[in-house]
N, C-alpha and C positions, 0 to 999 in steps of 0.2 A: 561218280563212283573214281576213286583213284587206283589205277592199275600199275604196281610196281614193276612187274615183269611178268613175261609167260614163264610159266613153272615148268610146264610139260606140254607136249603134243602127242596124244595116242593114235596110231594109225593102224586099223584093221587091215590084215592082209591074209590070203588064203595059203601062202608057202612061205613060211618062216624064213627059211634058208635063202630062198630067192630074192625076199625082199631085204633080208640082212645084208647081202651081197650088193644089191642095187643101192640103198641108202648109204651103205659103207663107202661105196665108190663115188656116190653122188656128192655127199657132205665131207667125206674124208675123216670119217669117226669110226670109233670101235664100239661093238655092242657087248654086253655083258653076256654071261651064261643065261641059258633059259630059266624063267622065273615061273613054275607052274602055281596055279591057283585053285587046285583041287583036281578030283577026277575027271569031271566033264568040263571044268572052267578052262577059259583060254590061256595058252602059253604066251609069255612075253619075254622080250628082251629090250634092255634100256641102255641107251648111251649116256656119255657124260654130260651132254649138253641138255637132255631132258626129252629126246625123242623115245617114244616108246612103241614097238611094234608088237602088235597081239595077233595070234592066230589060234584058230581051233586045235585042240589035240587030236581029234579025228574027224573024219568027213561027216560023221553022225552026230558030233557035239552039238549043243544048243547055240554055240556062237557061229557054227558053220552056216546055220540056218539064217542068222542075221546078216551074214556076208552075201548069203545067196540072196536075200531079200534087198538089201542095201547096197550091195557091192563094197568093194575095198575102197579105202580111203580115211581121212581124218575122222575119228570117232569122238574125240574130246579134245579140248584145249583147257589146261589148267591154268588159272591165273592167281597171281599172288596180289592180293588189294590191302589196302592200310586198314580197312574197316570191314570185316567180313558181314556183320549184320545189315549194315549200311548198304553194302554192295547187293546183297540177297534182295533187300527191300526194294531198292531201286530197279534191279532188273525185273522183279514181279511187277513193279508199278508200269513197267513198258511192256508188259506181256510175255516176257520171258518164261518159258516153261522149265522149271527146275527138276531135275530127276534125283530122287533121293536114293 
């Protein structure tokens, strides 16, 4: 599989404002406005290099339960590949579980 670049990194956080300040200071980047994904879906902020912070909209939201179980941290890494079908087949042949 030929990876051309990392397209994005999604980081799950409990407190979006606190995480925005931390990662802005750490990487010297600016994050966009909040991007909601529905009533109970997570709220996200993206910077210009592909870092996306994702947080639950309320403490009772489904994503809050995910964070409670898994903790804060990297949730997903998006890769740009030269051939998606080949990349999927190779990852599956090596036992990587793909989520749809």
